[in-house]
C-alpha positions in Angstrom: 12.4 56.4 -20.1 10.4 58.2 -22.8 12.5 56.4 -25.4 11.8 53.0 -23.9 8.1 54.0 -23.5 7.9 54.8 -27.2 9.6 51.5 -28.2 7.4 49.5 -25.9 4.2 51.1 -27.3 5.3 50.4 -30.8 6.7 46.9 -30.5 4.6 45.4 -27.8 1.2 47.1 -27.3 0.3 48.6 -30.7 -0.5 45.2 -32.2 -2.8 44.3 -29.3 -4.7 47.7 -29.5 -3.5 48.9 -26.1 -2.3 52.3 -25.0 0.8 52.5 -22.7 0.0 55.0 -19.8 3.0 54.4 -17.5 6.2 52.4 -17.3 8.9 51.9 -14.7 12.1 49.9 -14.9 12.3 47.2 -12.2 14.5 44.4 -10.9 13.7 41.6 -8.4 14.8 42.8 -4.9 16.7 39.5 -4.2 18.4 39.2 -7.6 21.0 41.3 -9.5 19.8 40.9 -13.1 19.1 43.1 -16.1 16.1 45.3 -15.3 12.6 44.5 -16.8 9.8 46.9 -17.4 6.5 47.1 -15.4 3.9 48.6 -17.7 0.4 50.0 -17.1 -1.8 49.9 -20.2 -5.4 50.5 -21.2 -7.4 49.1 -24.1 -8.2 51.5 -27.0 -11.6 50.0 -27.6 -14.4 50.6 -25.1 -15.1 49.5 -22.5 -11.6 50.3 -21.3 -9.7 47.6 -19.5 -6.5 48.3 -17.6 -3.7 45.7 -17.4 -0.3 45.5 -15.7 2.5 43.8 -17.7 6.0 42.7 -16.8 8.0 43.0 -20.0 11.6 41.5 -20.4 14.1 42.9 -22.9 16.0 40.3 -24.8 18.5 40.3 -27.7 15.6 39.9 -30.1 13.5 42.7 -28.6 10.8 43.0 -25.9 8.9 39.9 -24.6 5.8 39.8 -22.3 6.7 37.7 -19.3 3.7 38.1 -17.0 0.4 40.0 -17.0 -2.3 40.9 -14.4 -5.6 42.8 -14.7 -5.6 46.0 -12.6 -8.8 44.8 -10.8 -6.7 41.9 -9.4 -4.4 44.3 -7.5 -5.2 43.9 -3.8 -2.5 45.9 -2.1 0.2 48.4 -3.1 3.1 49.2 -0.7 4.9 52.4 -1.6 7.4 51.9 1.3 9.4 55.2 1.5 9.7 58.4 -0.5 13.4 58.1 -0.9 13.4 54.3 -1.4 13.3 52.5 -4.8 11.7 49.4 -3.4 7.9 48.8 -3.6 5.5 45.8 -3.3 2.4 44.8 -5.3 0.0 42.1 -4.0 -1.5 40.4 -7.0 -2.1 36.6 -7.0 0.9 36.7 -4.7 3.2 39.3 -3.3 5.9 40.7 -5.6 8.9 42.7 -4.4 10.5 45.0 -7.0 13.2 47.7 -7.0 12.6 50.7 -9.4 15.3 52.2 -11.5 14.2 55.7 -10.5 12.0 57.3 -7.9 10.3 59.6 -10.5 9.1 56.6 -12.6 8.0 54.9 -9.3 6.0 58.0 -8.3 4.3 58.3 -11.7 3.3 54.6 -11.7 1.7 54.8 -8.2 0.0 58.1 -9.1 -1.6 56.5 -12.2 -2.7 53.4 -10.3 -4.2 55.5 -7.5 -6.1 57.8 -9.9 -7.5 54.9 -12.0 -8.5 52.6 -9.1 -9.9 55.4 -6.9 -13.4 54.9 -8.4 -13.4 51.1 -8.5 -16.0 49.3 -6.5 -13.2 47.6 -4.5 -10.1 49.7 -4.8 -6.8 48.2 -3.7 -5.2 49.2 -0.3 -2.4 51.7 -0.5 0.3 51.5 2.2 2.8 54.3 3.0 1.5 56.3 0.1 0.1 59.9 0.3 -1.3 61.1 -3.1 -0.2 64.5 -4.4 -3.4 66.2 -5.6 -1.7 68.4 -8.2 0.7 65.8 -9.4 -1.9 63.2 -9.7 -4.2 65.4 -11.7 -1.5 66.3 -14.0 -0.2 62.7 -14.4 -3.6 61.4 -15.2 -4.9 64.4 -17.2 -4.8 62.5 -20.4 -6.3 59.3 -19.1 -10.0 58.8 -19.2 -11.3 58.2 -15.6 -13.4 55.0 -15.4 -15.8 53.5 -13.0 -15.9 49.8 -12.2 -19.2 48.2 -11.2 -19.5 45.1 -8.9 -18.7 42.7 -11.7 -15.4 44.3 -12.4 -16.3 45.5 -16.0 -14.7 48.8 -16.9 -17.2 51.4 -18.2 -17.0 55.1 -19.0 -18.0 57.5 -16.2 -20.5 60.4 -16.7 -17.8 62.9 -16.2 -15.7 62.3 -19.2 -16.4 61.7 -22.9 -20.1 60.7 -23.1 -20.8 58.1 -25.6 -24.1 58.2 -27.6 -26.1 55.2 -28.4 -27.6 54.6 -31.8 -31.1 55.8 -30.6 -29.6 59.0 -29.2 -27.7 59.7 -32.4 -31.0 59.1 -34.4 -33.0 61.5 -32.2 -30.2 64.1 -32.5 -30.2 63.9 -36.3 -34.0 64.2 -36.3 -33.9 67.4 -34.2 -31.2 68.9 -36.3 -33.2 68.0 -39.4 -36.2 70.0 -38.3 -34.1 73.0 -37.7 -32.9 74.2 -41.1 -30.8 77.0 -39.7 -29.3 75.1 -36.9 -25.9 75.2 -38.4 -26.1 78.8 -39.9 -27.8 80.5 -36.9 -27.0 78.7 -33.7 -28.5 81.4 -31.5 -31.9 81.1 -33.2 -31.7 77.3 -32.9 -31.0 77.6 -29.2 -34.0 80.0 -28.6 -36.2 77.5 -30.4 -35.0 74.7 -28.3 -35.5 76.8 -25.1 -39.1 77.5 -26.1 -39.8 73.8 -26.7 -38.2 72.9 -23.4 -40.4 75.4 -21.5 -43.5 74.0 -23.2 -42.5 70.5 -22.2 -41.9 71.6 -18.6 -45.4 73.1 -18.5 -47.0 70.0 -19.8 -45.1 67.9 -17.2 -46.5 70.2 -14.4 -50.1 69.8 -15.6 -49.6 66.1 -15.9 -48.4 65.9 -12.3 -51.4 67.9 -11.1 -53.9 65.8 -13.0 -52.4 62.6 -11.3 -53.0 63.9 -7.7 -56.2 61.9 -7.2 -54.6 58.7 -8.3 -51.7 59.3 -5.8 -54.2 59.8 -3.0 -56.0 56.5 -3.9 -52.6 54.7 -3.9 -51.7 56.1 -0.4 -55.1 54.8 1.0 -54.4 51.4 -0.3 -51.0 51.4 1.2 -52.5 52.3 4.6 -55.0 49.4 4.3 -52.1 47.0 3.5 -50.3 48.1 6.6 -53.4 47.4 8.8 -53.7 43.9 7.2 -50.0 43.2 7.8 -50.4 44.1 11.5 -53.3 41.6 11.8 -51.2 38.9 10.2 -48.3 39.7 12.5 -50.6 39.4 15.6 -51.8 35.9 14.4 -48.2 34.8 13.8 -47.4 35.8 17.4 -50.3 33.6 18.7 -49.1 30.7 16.6 -45.6 31.1 17.9 -46.7 30.9 21.5 -48.6 27.7 20.8 -45.6 26.2 19.0 -43.4 26.9 22.0 -45.6 24.8 24.2 -45.7 22.0 21.7 -41.9 22.2 21.2 -41.3 21.5 24.9 -43.5 18.4 24.8 -41.8 17.2 21.6 -38.3 17.7 23.1 -39.3 15.7 26.1 -40.6 12.8 23.9 -37.4 12.9 21.9 -35.2 12.7 25.1 -37.2 9.7 26.3 -36.9 7.9 22.9 -33.2 8.5 23.0 -32.8 7.0 26.4 -34.8 4.0 25.3 -32.6 3.6 22.2 -29.5 3.7 24.4 -30.8 1.1 26.8 -31.8 -1.2 23.8 -28.3 -0.8 22.3 -26.6 -1.5 25.6 -28.7 -4.6 26.0 -27.7 -5.8 22.5 -24.0 -5.2 23.2 -24.3 -7.0 26.5 -26.0 -9.9 24.8 -23.2 -10.0 22.2 -20.5 -9.9 24.8 -22.1 -12.7 26.8 -22.6 -14.8 23.6 -18.9 -14.3 22.7 -17.8 -15.2 26.3 -19.9 -18.3 26.4 -18.8 -19.3 22.9 -15.2 -18.7 23.7 -15.1 -20.7 26.9 -17.4 -23.4 25.8 -15.5 -26.7 25.2 -18.1 -29.3 24.2 -15.6 -32.2 24.3 -14.8 -31.5 27.9 -12.9 -34.2 29.7 -13.7 -36.7 26.9 -10.5 -35.6 25.1 -8.5 -37.3 27.9 -10.0 -40.6 26.8 -9.1 -40.2 23.1 -8.1 -43.3 21.1 -4.6 -42.4 19.9 -4.0 -45.8 18.3 -6.4 -45.4 15.4 -6.4 -42.9 12.6 -9.9 -41.7 13.3 -9.2 -41.3 17.0 -6.1 -39.3 16.2 -7.9 -37.0 13.8 -10.8 -36.5 16.4 -8.2 -35.8 19.1 -6.5 -33.2 16.9 -9.8 -31.4 16.3 -10.7 -31.4 19.9 -7.2 -30.2 20.9 -7.4 -27.3 18.4 -10.8 -26.3 19.9 -9.3 -26.4 23.4 -6.5 -24.2 22.3 -8.9 -21.8 20.6 -10.9 -21.6 23.9 -7.8 -20.8 25.8 -6.6 -18.2 23.3 -9.8 -16.0 23.4 -8.2 -13.4 25.7 -8.1 -10.9 22.9 -11.8 -11.2 22.1 -12.9 -11.1 25.8 -13.0 -7.7 27.6 -10.4 -7.5 30.4 -13.2 -6.8 32.9 -15.0 -10.0 32.0 -11.9 -12.0 32.4 -12.0 -11.2 36.2 -15.4 -12.9 36.6 -15.4 -15.9 38.9 -17.0 -18.2 36.4 -14.5 -17.2 33.7 -11.5 -17.8 35.9 -13.0 -21.1 37.0 -13.6 -22.2 33.4 -10.1 -21.3 32.3 -8.6 -23.2 35.2 -10.6 -26.2 34.2 -9.6 -26.0 30.6 -5.9 -25.6 31.5 -6.0 -28.7 33.6 -7.5 -30.7 30.7 -4.9 -29.3 28.4 -2.0 -30.3 30.7 -3.3 -33.8 31.3 -3.9 -34.4 27.6 -0.4 -33.0 26.7 1.2 -35.4 29.2 -0.7 -38.4 27.9 0.1 -37.5 24.3 3.8 -37.1 25.2 3.9 -40.5 26.9 2.2 -42.2 24.0 4.5 -40.8 21.4 7.6 -41.5 23.5 6.7 -45.2 23.6 6.2 -45.1 19.8 9.6 -43.6 19.3 11.3 -46.2 21.4 9.4 -49.0 19.7 10.1 -48.0 16.2 13.7 -47.3 17.0 14.2 -50.9 18.1 12.4 -52.2 15.0 14.4 -50.0 12.6 17.7 -51.3 14.1 16.8 -54.8 12.7 15.0 -53.9 9.5 17.6 -51.6 8.0 20.5 -54.1 8.0 19.4 -55.4 4.6 19.5 -52.0 3.1 23.3 -51.8 3.6 23.7 -54.7 1.2 22.1 -52.5 -1.4 24.7 -49.8 -0.6 22.3 -47.1 0.5 21.1 -45.5 3.7 17.5 -46.3 3.6 15.0 -43.9 5.3 12.9 -45.1 8.3 9.7 -45.2 6.2 7.8 -47.5 8.5 8.4 -45.3 11.4 7.7 -42.1 9.4 4.4 -43.4 7.9 3.0 -44.3 11.4 4.1 -41.1 13.1 3.1 -38.6 10.3 -0.6 -38.9 11.4 0.4 -37.3 14.7 1.7 -34.1 12.9 -1.3 -31.9 13.8 -1.0 -33.0 17.4 2.7 -32.2 17.4 2.0 -28.8 16.1 -0.6 -28.3 18.8 1.8 -29.6 21.5 4.5 -27.2 20.3 2.2 -24.2 20.6 0.8 -25.0 24.1 3.4 -27.1 25.9 6.9 -26.3 24.8 8.5 -28.5 27.6 6.6 -31.6 26.4 7.5 -30.8 22.8 11.2 -30.5 23.6 11.1 -33.7 25.6 9.6 -35.6 22.7 12.1 -34.1 20.3 15.0 -35.2 22.5 13.6 -38.7 22.9 13.0 -39.0 19.1 16.6 -37.9 18.5 18.0 -40.4 21.0 16.0 -43.4 19.7 16.9 -42.8 16.0 20.4 -41.5 16.5 21.8 -44.9 17.4 20.0 -46.5 14.4 21.5 -44.0 11.9 25.0 -44.1 13.5 25.1 -47.9 13.2 23.8 -47.8 9.6 26.2 -45.1 8.6 29.2 -47.0 10.0 28.0 -50.2 8.2 27.6 -48.3 5.0 31.2 -47.0 5.1 32.5 -50.5 6.0 30.6 -51.8 2.9 32.3 -49.1 0.8 35.8 -50.3 2.1 34.9 -53.9 1.2 33.8 -52.9 -2.3 37.0 -51.0 -2.9 39.3 -53.8 -1.7 37.2 -56.4 -3.7 37.6 -58.8 -0.8 34.8 -59.9 1.5 36.9 -61.5 4.1 36.8 -60.2 7.7 40.4 -59.0 7.4 39.5 -56.7 4.6 37.0 -54.8 6.7 39.8 -53.5 9.0 40.2 -49.8 8.4 43.7 -48.9 7.3 44.4 -52.4 6.0 47.1 -52.7 3.4 44.8 -54.8 1.3 42.4 -52.0 0.7 44.1 -51.2 -2.6 46.3 -53.4 -4.8 49.4 -51.4 -5.6 51.0 -51.7 -9.0 52.1 -49.6 -12.0 54.5 -46.8 -12.4 52.8 -43.5 -12.8 52.3 -42.3 -9.3 55.7 -43.4 -8.3 56.7 -40.4 -10.4 53.9 -38.2 -9.2 54.6 -39.1 -5.6 58.2 -38.0 -6.3 56.9 -34.6 -6.9 54.5 -34.6 -3.9 56.5 -36.3 -1.2 59.2 -33.8 -0.7 59.2 -33.6 3.1 59.5 -37.3 3.8 55.9 -37.6 5.1 55.2 -41.1 3.8 52.2 -41.4 6.0 50.4 -38.5 4.4 51.7 -38.8 0.8 51.8 -42.6 0.2 54.2 -45.5 0.6 56.2 -44.7 -2.5 56.2 -48.4 -3.4 54.1 -48.0 -6.5 50.9 -46.5 -7.8 47.3 -47.2 -8.3 46.5 -47.9 -12.0 43.8 -46.1 -13.9 41.3 -49.0 -13.5 41.6 -49.1 -9.7 41.5 -45.3 -9.5 38.2 -45.4 -11.5 36.9 -48.2 -9.2 37.6 -46.1 -6.2 35.8 -43.1 -7.7 32.8 -45.3 -8.7 32.5 -46.6 -5.1 32.8 -43.1 -3.8 30.0 -41.9 -6.2 27.8 -44.8 -5.0 28.5 -44.0 -1.4 27.6 -40.3 -1.8 24.4 -41.3 -3.7 23.5 -43.9 -1.1 23.7 -41.3 1.8 21.2 -38.9 0.2 17.9 -40.7 0.3 17.9 -41.5 4.0 19.2 -38.0 5.1 16.8 -36.1 2.8 13.8 -38.2 3.8 14.6 -37.7 7.5 14.9 -33.9 7.0 11.5 -33.8 5.3 9.9 -35.7 8.1 11.5 -33.6 10.9 10.5 -30.4 9.1 6.9 -31.4 8.8 6.4 -33.6 11.9 8.1 -31.3 14.4 7.1 -28.1 12.6 10.6 -26.8 12.9 10.1 -24.0 10.4 7.0 -22.8 12.1 4.5 -23.8 9.4 1.5 -26.1 9.9 1.7 -27.8 6.6 1.6 -31.6 6.6 2.8 -32.0 3.0 6.0 -34.1 2.9 6.2 -34.4 -0.8 8.9 -31.7 -1.1 11.8 -30.5 1.0 11.2 -27.3 2.9 14.3 -25.3 2.7 15.7 -24.8 6.2 17.8 -21.9 5.2 14.7 -20.0 4.2 12.7 -20.7 7.4 12.9 -19.2 10.9 13.7 -22.6 12.4 16.7 -23.4 10.1 19.2 -23.3 13.0 17.0 -25.7 15.1 16.7 -28.0 12.1 20.5 -28.1 11.6 21.0 -28.9 15.3 18.5 -31.8 15.1 20.0 -33.1 11.9 23.5 -32.7 13.4 22.5 -34.9 16.4 21.1 -37.6 14.1 23.8 -37.6 11.3 26.8 -36.0 13.0 28.8 -39.2 12.2 28.4 -38.9 8.4 30.9 -36.0 8.1 33.5 -37.6 10.4 33.1 -41.0 8.7 33.4 -39.4 5.3 36.5 -37.4 6.2 38.2 -40.4 7.8 37.3 -42.5 4.7 38.9 -40.0 2.3 41.9 -39.3 4.5 42.7 -43.0 4.8 42.7 -43.6 1.0 44.4 -40.3 0.3 47.3 -41.4 2.6 47.8 -44.3 0.2 47.3 -42.3 -3.0 47.3 -38.5 -2.6 45.7 -37.9 -6.0 42.4 -39.4 -4.8 41.6 -35.9 -3.4 41.1 -34.6 -7.0 38.3 -37.1 -7.9 36.8 -36.7 -4.4 36.7 -33.0 -4.8 34.9 -33.2 -8.2 32.3 -35.7 -7.0 31.6 -33.8 -3.8 31.2 -30.6 -5.8 28.7 -32.3 -8.2 26.6 -33.6 -5.3 26.7 -30.4 -3.3 25.4 -28.5 -6.4 22.5 -30.9 -7.2 19.2 -29.1 -7.1 17.6 -31.7 -4.7 20.6 -31.1 -2.3 20.4 -27.3 -2.3 19.9 -25.9 1.2 19.6 -29.4 2.7 21.6 -30.9 5.5 23.4 -33.5 3.3 24.3 -30.7 0.9 25.8 -28.8 3.8 27.9 -31.8 4.8 29.1 -32.3 1.2 30.0 -28.6 1.1 32.0 -28.9 4.4 33.9 -31.9 3.3 34.4 -30.3 -0.1 36.3 -27.4 1.6 38.6 -29.9 3.2 39.2 -31.8 0.0 40.0 -28.4 -1.7 42.6 -27.8 0.9 44.1 -31.3 0.3 44.1 -30.6 -3.4 45.9 -27.3 -2.9 48.5 -28.9 -0.7 49.1 -31.6 -3.3 49.4 -29.2 -6.1 51.6 -26.9 -4.1 53.9 -29.9 -3.4 54.1 -30.5 -7.2 55.1 -26.9 -7.8 57.7 -27.1 -5.0 59.1 -30.2 -6.5 59.5 -28.5 -9.9 61.2 -25.6 -8.2 63.6 -28.0 -6.4 64.5 -30.1 -9.4 68.1 -30.7 -10.4 69.9 -31.9 -13.5 71.4 -35.4 -13.7 75.2 -35.3 -13.7 76.1 -38.5 -15.4 73.8 -38.4 -18.4 72.5 -36.0 -20.9 69.6 -33.9 -19.4 67.3 -34.5 -22.4 63.7 -34.1 -21.4 63.5 -33.0 -17.8 61.6 -35.4 -15.5 58.9 -32.9 -14.5 58.0 -32.4 -18.1 57.2 -36.0 -18.7 55.5 -36.3 -15.3 53.3 -33.3 -16.1 52.2 -35.1 -19.3 51.0 -38.1 -17.2 49.5 -35.8 -14.6 47.6 -33.8 -17.2 46.1 -37.0 -18.7 45.0 -38.2 -15.3 43.6 -34.8 -14.3 41.7 -34.3 -17.5 40.0 -37.7 -17.1 39.0 -36.7 -13.5 37.9 -33.1 -13.9 36.5 -33.1 -17.5 33.9 -30.4 -17.7 33.0 -30.4 -14.0 32.3 -27.3 -12.0 35.6 -27.6 -10.2 37.6 -27.4 -13.5 38.6 -23.8 -12.8 40.6 -24.9 -9.7 42.6 -27.3 -11.9 43.2 -24.7 -14.6 44.5 -22.2 -12.0 47.1 -24.8 -10.9 47.9 -25.7 -14.5 49.0 -22.1 -14.9 51.1 -22.1 -11.7 52.8 -25.4 -12.7 53.6 -24.1 -16.2 55.1 -20.9 -14.8 57.2 -23.0 -12.4 58.3 -25.3 -15.3 59.2 -22.3 -17.5 61.3 -20.8 -14.7 62.9 -24.3 -13.9 63.9 -24.8 -17.6 65.6 -21.4 -17.8 67.3 -22.1 -14.4 68.5 -25.6 -15.3 69.6 -24.5 -18.8 72.1 -22.1 -17.3 73.6 -25.0 -15.3 73.7 -27.6 -18.0 77.4 -28.5 -17.9 78.6 -29.9 -21.2 75.1 -29.7 -22.7 74.4 -26.3 -24.1 71.6 -24.4 -22.4 70.0 -23.7 -25.8 69.6 -27.5 -26.3 68.0 -28.0 -22.9 65.6 -25.1 -23.5 64.9 -26.1 -27.1 64.1 -29.8 -26.4 62.0 -29.1 -23.3 60.0 -26.2 -24.7 59.4 -28.3 -27.8 58.0 -31.2 -25.8 56.0 -28.9 -23.5 54.4 -27.2 -26.6 53.5 -30.5 -28.1 51.9 -31.6 -24.8 49.8 -28.4 -24.5 48.7 -28.7 -28.1 47.5 -32.2 -27.4 45.6 -31.1 -24.2 43.6 -28.4 -26.1 42.9 -26.4 -22.9 41.7 -23.0 -23.9 42.9 -21.5 -20.6 46.5 -22.5 -21.5 46.6 -20.8 -24.9 48.9 -18.1 -23.6 51.3 -20.6 -22.1 51.2 -22.7 -25.3 52.2 -19.7 -27.4 54.9 -18.8 -24.9 56.4 -22.3 -25.1 56.4 -22.1 -28.9 58.1 -18.7 -28.9 60.7 -19.9 -26.4 61.4 -23.0 -28.5 62.0 -21.0 -31.6 64.3 -18.6 -29.7 66.3 -21.5 -28.4 66.6 -23.1 -31.8 67.7 -19.9 -33.5 70.2 -19.3 -30.7 71.7 -22.7 -31.0 72.1 -22.5 -34.7 73.6 -19.1 -34.6 76.0 -20.1 -31.8 77.2 -23.5 -33.1 76.9 -23.2 -36.8 78.7 -19.9 -36.8 80.4 -19.0 -40.1 81.9 -22.1 -41.9 83.4 -19.7 -44.6 85.0 -17.6 -42.0 87.8 -16.0 -44.1 85.4 -15.2 -46.9 83.1 -13.6 -44.3 85.9 -11.5 -42.9 87.0 -10.5 -46.4 83.6 -9.2 -47.3 83.2 -7.5 -44.0 86.2 -5.4 -45.0 84.5 -4.7 -48.4 81.3 -3.5 -46.6 83.4 -1.3 -44.4 85.0 0.4 -47.5 81.6 0.9 -49.0 80.3 2.5 -45.9 83.2 4.9 -46.0 82.1 6.1 -49.4 84.0 3.8 -51.9 81.8 2.7 -54.8 81.1 -1.0 -55.0 82.4 -1.0 -58.6 85.7 0.4 -57.5 86.4 -2.1 -54.7 88.5 -4.3 -57.0 91.0 -1.4 -57.3 91.8 -1.5 -53.6 95.0 -3.5 -52.8 93.6 -5.5 -49.9 90.4 -6.3 -51.8 91.7 -6.9 -55.3 90.4 -9.7 -57.5 93.6 -11.7 -57.0 93.2 -11.5 -53.2 89.6 -12.6 -53.5 90.6 -15.6 -55.7 93.2 -16.6 -53.1 90.6 -16.6 -50.3 88.1 -18.6 -52.4 90.7 -21.3 -53.1 91.0 -22.0 -49.3 87.4 -23.3 -49.4 87.1 -26.1 -51.9 84.0 -28.3 -51.8 85.9 -31.2 -50.2 86.9 -29.0 -47.2 83.4 -27.6 -46.8 81.9 -31.0 -46.6 84.5 -32.1 -44.1 83.6 -29.1 -41.9 79.9 -29.9 -42.1 80.5 -33.6 -41.1 82.4 -32.4 -38.0 79.5 -30.0 -37.2 77.0 -32.8 -37.5 78.8 -34.9 -35.0 78.9 -32.1 -32.6 75.2 -31.5 -32.9 74.5 -35.2 -32.6 76.5 -35.3 -29.4 74.6 -32.3 -27.9 71.0 -33.5 -28.7 69.2 -36.3 -26.9 67.3 -39.0 -28.7 64.0 -38.3 -26.8 62.8 -35.5 -29.0 64.3 -36.4 -32.4 65.2 -32.8 -33.0 68.5 -33.6 -34.8 67.0 -33.3 -38.3 65.2 -30.2 -37.4 68.4 -28.5 -36.2 70.3 -29.8 -39.2 67.7 -28.4 -41.6 67.9 -25.0 -39.8 71.7 -25.0 -40.2 71.3 -25.9 -43.9 69.1 -22.8 -44.3 71.5 -20.6 -42.4 74.4 -21.9 -44.7 72.4 -21.1 -47.8 71.6 -17.6 -46.6 75.4 -16.9 -46.0 76.2 -18.4 -49.5 73.7 -16.1 -51.2 75.0 -13.1 -49.3 78.6 -13.8 -50.5 77.5 -14.4 -54.1 75.6 -11.2 -54.1 78.6 -9.1 -52.9 80.8 -10.7 -55.5 78.4 -9.9 -58.4 78.1 -6.2 -57.2 81.7 -5.4 -56.3 83.5 -7.5 -59.0 81.2 -7.3 -62.0 82.4 -9.1 -65.1 85.3 -10.8 -63.2 83.6 -14.2 -63.5 84.7 -15.1 -60.0 82.5 -17.7 -58.2 82.8 -20.0 -55.2 84.1 -23.6 -55.9 80.7 -25.1 -54.9 77.1 -24.2 -55.6 73.8 -24.3 -53.6 73.1 -27.7 -55.1 76.4 -28.9 -53.7 75.4 -27.6 -50.3 72.1 -29.4 -50.4 73.8 -32.6 -51.4 76.4 -32.3 -48.6 73.7 -31.9 -46.0 71.6 -34.7 -47.4 74.5 -37.2 -47.6 75.7 -36.4 -44.1 72.2 -36.9 -42.6 71.7 -40.2 -44.5 75.2 -41.5 -43.5 74.3 -41.2 -39.8 
């Protein structure tokens, strides 16, 4: 440890002018880490200050981690002689384990010796100091004393320090003694003589001051006498004050009792005032005679009714004990009777108004049907809205009367709306048929739509696979585009016509009946029922009033979809647009449109699924060329119609999903039917139909179908190349076989320049094979090939010239390959074919023009 002590002194404490007195290696009791060093140091400069440091050893050297002044040590627990553990209580308790008991003993001995003379030394627990060991351990450390302020100063027992005045006096004495340094004994005798002279002078001075001391003692005795007199007077005053104190305390007690009584009287007055104010109803029974037929009378009745409610709701402000008073009970009973009578009178009055306006509305709203809209009951609403405050009051005090009124209002207006809704849908049927005769108003009449055209005869052949003519249409014809658009226009007008009446009624019910719990009378905006506590109640009321709308709308759409199943697409788009309108969000009409939209989506999915199934069940015609498959052309017509209906609507994603499914089904059907093409090669079926499908998708320009469009293009090119390879073959077959043998020899190691010396591949043999393919015979073979291609292809796609050009290119590739082999294997032989590339181009052109 001496080596570590030296390094610590040099590296850590020498720069700060501190001397290291003791050090012990320690570790935290709860951790197994590299030991640190607990160091006890004292400052070199005076006054001496002692500090405890915790120093950590790192790779770069020693580093101070924590420090405490020795005066901050409150407790030191030595624990046991044979234990390495010890505790120091500084600003908190620290538990350490020493690396050796010797270092631990030295540290405790130093701390004990240094702190022994402090004003407030720390408490040592389980530690018995060793007198000899402690004196030896601290022999070289100056012992210090600590005053109350904690400042370390030198004690009188060790190393006296001289002040400047003392040093000056000492030098002055030594200066008067010239032989002080040479003859110390003579100097000491001189000092002894001077000291004895000073002692004598001090004695004489004390004797001379005896008289003054006696005078001082007499004055002290006089002061004591005066103090006793003052003490006696203070005792008399205290006795008097005790008597006065009793009187003052009695007065204070009486004042306190008077203050308490006054405060109680004020509280009682306040309670009585509150009670009288709460139960006071100035209108009295006059509210029962309110004029409910004028606006002023209604407003006054509403004010009085609210005051009556306030008087009956004052239970929280009245003390429970006061509520048992006979006068309070009597007044509350009187007010409750007035409330009940007024509520019944108001209920009777409003019930008569509901019935009256219900009868008037049945007549007035007939004209609105001719304008193709469900008009709101504005006359009724305008007259009833002034009663809104009274309805809010009635709902809060008499729920039975409120529920009865709500039921009567629903019954009186339900019949009006049911009749008007039915008339509105009948008007829609008349507008669709374009005929205003009575027979045209019969639901399900065959005159509702004029059937003509061709398109949906084909589409229905895709949809009507199960023989359900009732659900999929009659199959006699189709609705043309103008009539389909006319149907959608009428449907759009019908949906727009339903909204004003339903939304207006919803506003009125929300504000008049206070369904959402608010007391606002503002009817300028729709209060969202889904965001209010009364949304379920509002939906129930609206369902009772307009429950027929959903059933009528569903029946209307089902009827026309039976005649033309594709109507579900346009209905779905328009219902989606209306359901997402901002003014219909969270309203009852928006909820109806959303519900019907779900049903139309299911109808659309069934229709599209039937199209896909029809594609999967398709067969090739047996008596004619397959050509363009029926479902390809029908898909073109369907896509044109679907794009005109869906456009950029919110429901377009549904259409695009079915586009993908239909195209996948068509790809699979083309591959399946191509393998069962009979006399027509499968490559031709695939080539023609993929070509047509790619052209159709390119024309549609639907981004979601880009993958299918590229796939169709790839499959078309594969079919074209396959057909050319299979049916064009090798028109110069013997030449091809000859040079295949040449390439085999070259692959075996024979040089191309030495091929002519092989017997089977000599120049003479090559010339013989070439003579078998004169230009005339080549042209004759091409004419025969053209007729075969013409027989395979249909006239629908006009792909004959495309295939013929591909065969021409294939022939030129084979010709160039043969010419290249001749030039490499028979150099200088001047052997060529009997026709050139120009001849080939001429042959293909003449054959194409002749047909």
